[in-house]
Phi, psi and omega in degrees: 000121180290144178274145172253104186240138178228138178222150182267122176285353182258356181297131182284347192258350182230151179243119183297330178302328178258328180295310182306315176296322179292318176295314180304314179297321183288321184222079181303337184270358192283149169262110184256118179253137184244127178161173185298135180251009182051045177242042192296326180302292180299330183295325179289340186254330188222157166282145177212156175220134175266116183227121177047051176085004182239138168272124176249128183235158175196164178296328182230162178304314180299318183296319186287328176292322171299314179293325181289338176311321183286352178256002175287125177280131182275000000 
């Protein structure tokens, strides 16, 4: 079952150049969509990733990627 991962390319706390390779390595079967998620309030304060129906937030890119791992479908 493929993972649905969505990230915002406007997020001030994440860099797509480093985030996307990390997500692809973590979930190679994932469909990763990049674009605005209309989550601007939290997005301005935290790094976030939308994965399989859940918004996961953390202070930094590395921390949010670590938190997201438990929601990846194997």
